[in-house]
MARBAZA-946240 format. One record per residue (C-alpha): residue number from 0; z, x, y. Coordinates in steps of 0.25 Angstrom, whole numbers, plus 5000, padded with zeros to 4 digits. Example, Ala and Ser with C-alpha at 12.3 -4.5 7.8 and 13.67 -1.06 7.14 Angstrom:
# residues 2
SITE   num     zz     xx     yy
SITE     0   5031   5049   4982
SITE     1   5029   5055   4996
//
This chain:
# residues 397
SITE   num     zz     xx     yy
SITE     0   5111   4910   4915
SITE     1   5097   4916   4911
SITE     2   5097   4922   4897
SITE     3   5095   4935   4894
SITE     4   5079   4937   4890
SITE     5   5074   4944   4878
SITE     6   5079   4942   4863
SITE     7   5077   4956   4859
SITE     8   5085   4961   4872
SITE     9   5096   4951   4869
SITE    10   5098   4957   4854
SITE    11   5097   4971   4860
SITE    12   5108   4968   4870
SITE    13   5116   4962   4858
SITE    14   5114   4974   4850
SITE    15   5118   4983   4862
SITE    16   5131   4974   4863
SITE    17   5134   4976   4849
SITE    18   5133   4991   4851
SITE    19   5143   4990   4863
SITE    20   5152   4982   4853
SITE    21   5151   4994   4842
SITE    22   5154   5005   4852
SITE    23   5166   4999   4858
SITE    24   5171   4995   4844
SITE    25   5168   5010   4840
SITE    26   5176   5016   4851
SITE    27   5188   5007   4850
SITE    28   5190   5005   4836
SITE    29   5198   5017   4833
SITE    30   5209   5011   4841
SITE    31   5210   5000   4831
SITE    32   5210   5009   4819
SITE    33   5218   5020   4825
SITE    34   5230   5020   4816
SITE    35   5220   5018   4803
SITE    36   5212   5031   4807
SITE    37   5224   5039   4811
SITE    38   5231   5035   4797
SITE    39   5218   5038   4789
SITE    40   5215   5051   4796
SITE    41   5229   5056   4798
SITE    42   5228   5058   4813
SITE    43   5237   5054   4824
SITE    44   5235   5041   4832
SITE    45   5232   5050   4845
SITE    46   5221   5058   4837
SITE    47   5215   5045   4831
SITE    48   5216   5039   4845
SITE    49   5206   5050   4850
SITE    50   5195   5043   4843
SITE    51   5195   5033   4854
SITE    52   5199   5042   4866
SITE    53   5190   5054   4862
SITE    54   5178   5043   4860
SITE    55   5181   5038   4875
SITE    56   5181   5052   4880
SITE    57   5168   5055   4874
SITE    58   5162   5042   4880
SITE    59   5167   5046   4894
SITE    60   5162   5060   4893
SITE    61   5148   5058   4886
SITE    62   5143   5045   4893
SITE    63   5137   5052   4905
SITE    64   5131   5065   4898
SITE    65   5125   5057   4887
SITE    66   5119   5046   4896
SITE    67   5113   5057   4904
SITE    68   5107   5065   4892
SITE    69   5101   5052   4886
SITE    70   5096   5045   4899
SITE    71   5082   5046   4895
SITE    72   5083   5042   4880
SITE    73   5077   5028   4878
SITE    74   5089   5018   4877
SITE    75   5086   5012   4863
SITE    76   5085   5026   4857
SITE    77   5098   5030   4864
SITE    78   5106   5018   4860
SITE    79   5101   5018   4846
SITE    80   5104   5033   4844
SITE    81   5118   5030   4851
SITE    82   5121   5019   4841
SITE    83   5116   5027   4829
SITE    84   5125   5039   4833
SITE    85   5137   5028   4834
SITE    86   5134   5024   4819
SITE    87   5134   5038   4815
SITE    88   5147   5041   4822
SITE    89   5153   5028   4817
SITE    90   5149   5033   4802
SITE    91   5155   5047   4805
SITE    92   5168   5041   4809
SITE    93   5169   5031   4797
SITE    94   5167   5042   4787
SITE    95   5174   5053   4795
SITE    96   5182   5062   4785
SITE    97   5193   5065   4796
SITE    98   5197   5064   4811
SITE    99   5188   5074   4816
SITE   100   5175   5068   4811
SITE   101   5180   5054   4815
SITE   102   5183   5059   4829
SITE   103   5169   5066   4829
SITE   104   5162   5053   4825
SITE   105   5169   5045   4836
SITE   106   5165   5056   4847
SITE   107   5151   5054   4842
SITE   108   5151   5040   4844
SITE   109   5157   5041   4857
SITE   110   5146   5049   4862
SITE   111   5136   5038   4858
SITE   112   5146   5028   4865
SITE   113   5145   5036   4878
SITE   114   5130   5035   4878
SITE   115   5129   5020   4873
SITE   116   5138   5015   4885
SITE   117   5129   5022   4895
SITE   118   5116   5016   4890
SITE   119   5118   5002   4884
SITE   120   5120   4994   4896
SITE   121   5108   4999   4904
SITE   122   5099   4997   4891
SITE   123   5105   4983   4889
SITE   124   5102   4979   4903
SITE   125   5088   4985   4903
SITE   126   5084   4974   4893
SITE   127   5086   4963   4903
SITE   128   5083   4959   4917
SITE   129   5092   4965   4928
SITE   130   5097   4951   4932
SITE   131   5105   4949   4918
SITE   132   5110   4963   4918
SITE   133   5125   4959   4918
SITE   134   5123   4949   4907
SITE   135   5117   4960   4899
SITE   136   5128   4969   4901
SITE   137   5139   4958   4898
SITE   138   5132   4954   4886
SITE   139   5132   4968   4880
SITE   140   5146   4970   4884
SITE   141   5150   4959   4875
SITE   142   5150   4970   4864
SITE   143   5159   4978   4871
SITE   144   5169   4967   4873
SITE   145   5169   4962   4858
SITE   146   5172   4976   4852
SITE   147   5187   4975   4855
SITE   148   5187   4960   4851
SITE   149   5179   4962   4838
SITE   150   5174   4976   4835
SITE   151   5188   4983   4836
SITE   152   5197   4973   4829
SITE   153   5186   4971   4818
SITE   154   5185   4986   4816
SITE   155   5200   4989   4816
SITE   156   5202   4977   4806
SITE   157   5191   4983   4797
SITE   158   5197   4997   4799
SITE   159   5211   4992   4794
SITE   160   5205   4985   4782
SITE   161   5194   4994   4778
SITE   162   5198   5007   4785
SITE   163   5193   5013   4798
SITE   164   5181   5020   4792
SITE   165   5175   5006   4788
SITE   166   5177   5001   4802
SITE   167   5170   5013   4808
SITE   168   5159   5012   4798
SITE   169   5158   4997   4802
SITE   170   5155   5002   4816
SITE   171   5144   5011   4811
SITE   172   5138   4999   4805
SITE   173   5138   4991   4817
SITE   174   5132   5003   4825
SITE   175   5121   5004   4815
SITE   176   5117   4989   4817
SITE   177   5118   4990   4832
SITE   178   5110   5003   4832
SITE   179   5098   4997   4824
SITE   180   5099   4984   4834
SITE   181   5099   4992   4846
SITE   182   5087   5000   4841
SITE   183   5079   4988   4837
SITE   184   5082   4979   4848
SITE   185   5083   4987   4861
SITE   186   5070   4984   4868
SITE   187   5061   4993   4875
SITE   188   5065   4988   4889
SITE   189   5079   4995   4887
SITE   190   5075   5007   4878
SITE   191   5070   5016   4889
SITE   192   5078   5028   4894
SITE   193   5089   5026   4904
SITE   194   5087   5038   4913
SITE   195   5084   5037   4928
SITE   196   5070   5033   4926
SITE   197   5074   5024   4914
SITE   198   5069   5011   4920
SITE   199   5078   4999   4921
SITE   200   5088   5006   4910
SITE   201   5091   5016   4920
SITE   202   5092   5010   4934
SITE   203   5103   5001   4941
SITE   204   5098   4991   4950
SITE   205   5108   4994   4962
SITE   206   5112   5009   4960
SITE   207   5124   5014   4969
SITE   208   5132   5026   4966
SITE   209   5144   5022   4974
SITE   210   5145   5008   4967
SITE   211   5144   5015   4953
SITE   212   5155   5026   4956
SITE   213   5163   5015   4961
SITE   214   5161   5007   4948
SITE   215   5164   5020   4939
SITE   216   5177   5022   4946
SITE   217   5182   5007   4945
SITE   218   5177   5007   4931
SITE   219   5187   5020   4927
SITE   220   5198   5013   4936
SITE   221   5197   4999   4931
SITE   222   5195   5003   4916
SITE   223   5207   5012   4917
SITE   224   5215   5000   4923
SITE   225   5211   4991   4911
SITE   226   5213   5001   4900
SITE   227   5227   5006   4906
SITE   228   5232   4991   4903
SITE   229   5223   4988   4891
SITE   230   5225   5000   4882
SITE   231   5240   4997   4881
SITE   232   5239   4982   4882
SITE   233   5245   4981   4867
SITE   234   5258   4988   4871
SITE   235   5258   4979   4884
SITE   236   5256   4966   4876
SITE   237   5267   4970   4867
SITE   238   5277   4975   4877
SITE   239   5274   4968   4890
SITE   240   5269   4955   4884
SITE   241   5278   4955   4872
SITE   242   5267   4951   4863
SITE   243   5269   4952   4848
SITE   244   5260   4962   4841
SITE   245   5253   4952   4834
SITE   246   5247   4946   4846
SITE   247   5240   4959   4851
SITE   248   5228   4957   4843
SITE   249   5225   4942   4848
SITE   250   5229   4947   4862
SITE   251   5219   4959   4862
SITE   252   5209   4950   4855
SITE   253   5210   4940   4867
SITE   254   5208   4951   4877
SITE   255   5195   4955   4869
SITE   256   5189   4941   4868
SITE   257   5192   4940   4883
SITE   258   5185   4953   4885
SITE   259   5172   4947   4878
SITE   260   5173   4935   4887
SITE   261   5174   4944   4899
SITE   262   5161   4951   4895
SITE   263   5154   4938   4893
SITE   264   5159   4932   4907
SITE   265   5155   4944   4915
SITE   266   5141   4943   4910
SITE   267   5139   4931   4919
SITE   268   5143   4939   4931
SITE   269   5137   4953   4930
SITE   270   5124   4950   4935
SITE   271   5128   4940   4946
SITE   272   5140   4947   4952
SITE   273   5141   4961   4946
SITE   274   5152   4966   4956
SITE   275   5160   4954   4954
SITE   276   5159   4955   4938
SITE   277   5165   4969   4940
SITE   278   5176   4966   4950
SITE   279   5181   4953   4944
SITE   280   5185   4959   4930
SITE   281   5192   4970   4937
SITE   282   5200   4960   4946
SITE   283   5203   4952   4933
SITE   284   5208   4965   4926
SITE   285   5217   4968   4938
SITE   286   5223   4954   4937
SITE   287   5224   4954   4922
SITE   288   5231   4967   4921
SITE   289   5240   4963   4933
SITE   290   5243   4950   4925
SITE   291   5247   4958   4913
SITE   292   5256   4966   4921
SITE   293   5263   4955   4928
SITE   294   5263   4945   4917
SITE   295   5263   4954   4904
SITE   296   5276   4947   4899
SITE   297   5269   4933   4900
SITE   298   5261   4932   4887
SITE   299   5251   4921   4892
SITE   300   5248   4929   4904
SITE   301   5246   4942   4897
SITE   302   5236   4936   4887
SITE   303   5228   4930   4899
SITE   304   5229   4943   4907
SITE   305   5224   4951   4894
SITE   306   5212   4942   4892
SITE   307   5208   4943   4907
SITE   308   5209   4959   4906
SITE   309   5201   4959   4894
SITE   310   5190   4949   4899
SITE   311   5189   4957   4913
SITE   312   5188   4971   4907
SITE   313   5177   4967   4897
SITE   314   5169   4960   4909
SITE   315   5172   4973   4917
SITE   316   5166   4981   4908
SITE   317   5153   4974   4908
SITE   318   5154   4973   4923
SITE   319   5155   4989   4924
SITE   320   5143   4991   4915
SITE   321   5135   4981   4923
SITE   322   5138   4986   4936
SITE   323   5135   5000   4932
SITE   324   5120   4995   4928
SITE   325   5119   4989   4942
SITE   326   5124   5001   4951
SITE   327   5121   5014   4943
SITE   328   5117   5024   4952
SITE   329   5108   5031   4942
SITE   330   5105   5028   4928
SITE   331   5112   5016   4922
SITE   332   5115   5024   4910
SITE   333   5122   5035   4917
SITE   334   5130   5025   4926
SITE   335   5134   5018   4913
SITE   336   5138   5030   4907
SITE   337   5147   5033   4919
SITE   338   5154   5019   4919
SITE   339   5156   5020   4904
SITE   340   5163   5033   4906
SITE   341   5172   5027   4917
SITE   342   5175   5016   4907
SITE   343   5180   5025   4897
SITE   344   5187   5033   4907
SITE   345   5195   5021   4911
SITE   346   5198   5017   4897
SITE   347   5204   5031   4894
SITE   348   5211   5032   4907
SITE   349   5217   5018   4906
SITE   350   5222   5022   4891
SITE   351   5229   5035   4898
SITE   352   5235   5028   4909
SITE   353   5240   5017   4902
SITE   354   5247   5026   4892
SITE   355   5253   5034   4903
SITE   356   5258   5021   4909
SITE   357   5264   5016   4896
SITE   358   5272   5030   4895
SITE   359   5276   5028   4909
SITE   360   5279   5014   4916
SITE   361   5276   5007   4903
SITE   362   5266   4998   4897
SITE   363   5268   4987   4908
SITE   364   5262   4996   4918
SITE   365   5249   4997   4912
SITE   366   5244   4984   4916
SITE   367   5247   4986   4931
SITE   368   5241   5000   4931
SITE   369   5229   4993   4924
SITE   370   5228   4983   4935
SITE   371   5229   4992   4947
SITE   372   5218   5001   4941
SITE   373   5209   4989   4939
SITE   374   5212   4984   4953
SITE   375   5208   4998   4959
SITE   376   5195   4997   4951
SITE   377   5193   4983   4957
SITE   378   5195   4988   4971
SITE   379   5185   5000   4969
SITE   380   5174   4989   4964
SITE   381   5177   4981   4976
SITE   382   5174   4992   4985
SITE   383   5161   4995   4977
SITE   384   5152   4990   4988
SITE   385   5158   5001   4998
SITE   386   5155   5012   4988
SITE   387   5140   5008   4986
SITE   388   5130   5020   4989
SITE   389   5117   5015   4983
SITE   390   5108   5003   4984
SITE   391   5110   4992   4994
SITE   392   5107   4982   4983
SITE   393   5119   4985   4976
SITE   394   5129   4980   4988
SITE   395   5136   4968   4986
SITE   396   5133   4967   4971
//
């Protein structure tokens, strides 16, 4: 395998991967600290939970408008400013005197995340030749995959030991170091604007509106399916799998480690077979969720299916990002904003659907519903060639 060229570019890619790690950890960490924050601020769990749901809603609503507004801003300046506001927002949440300021700081960070996910992948891939685009996306996505494995558990532990404010302040420090690294290392080749005339940063090699729309729809449906099951995997493991409460952390850690493995493995296929790298994870997710539904009471089978689902979902996230950069019908920044919004819509929809199913048919039904939705997304992507409306060169890829 041909190595990635450029020492500076490699370090810049590593810095962007750490930035991904910081953003995912920042978004999800309040889940681990929910009870601590709620008790300290004397708020209900539902109010505290809005620190996460409100954050996700801002990301969904702000991605496209902010990306369109900043499409002619140089990428290095934009990413540096974005990470700088992340630092300020994290400090604001760490010193917040009450819930309103804490929520305001979280929503400020969410605005920067909406913009960050829209521009980070096009900026990263612009540093390297098109032939290694998929490997670049996969290496950057390692930061996403490591956040649930390292960032959230470490932040939760720190918050429980030293207080939730210390944990949020630590995120500010991480953001500051990353901000300086990105500002220093990002080379001029990736620093230009990402608009319609932004050169390599702004163009896809095989633009196609039909394929892109299919990808967005499949992303919403597939991610909804996964999170219908995964949001409520803890009660599923306790009630259906009959696992002891003490085994939950090792099980979730195993799923997270499998996710990192999936991100690394999919990098080998993204450049050679981008459609296959997209279809295979969805097929594995479908089979893994069906396996959980059918064999949820068999502990060994449950562990295997849980790890397969985690591995496949992380691979799917990288594959969606890579495919977006290939078929974006306009600027890759705006297209990335669209799929980022679709991803967050799927997360929220899956959480709501799973909650409704638990209140109705019961927790055992979430894995079956998730498998059905993943299968629908797979079927939609299998029909992608018939949805093609753009360049002939995209056919069959």
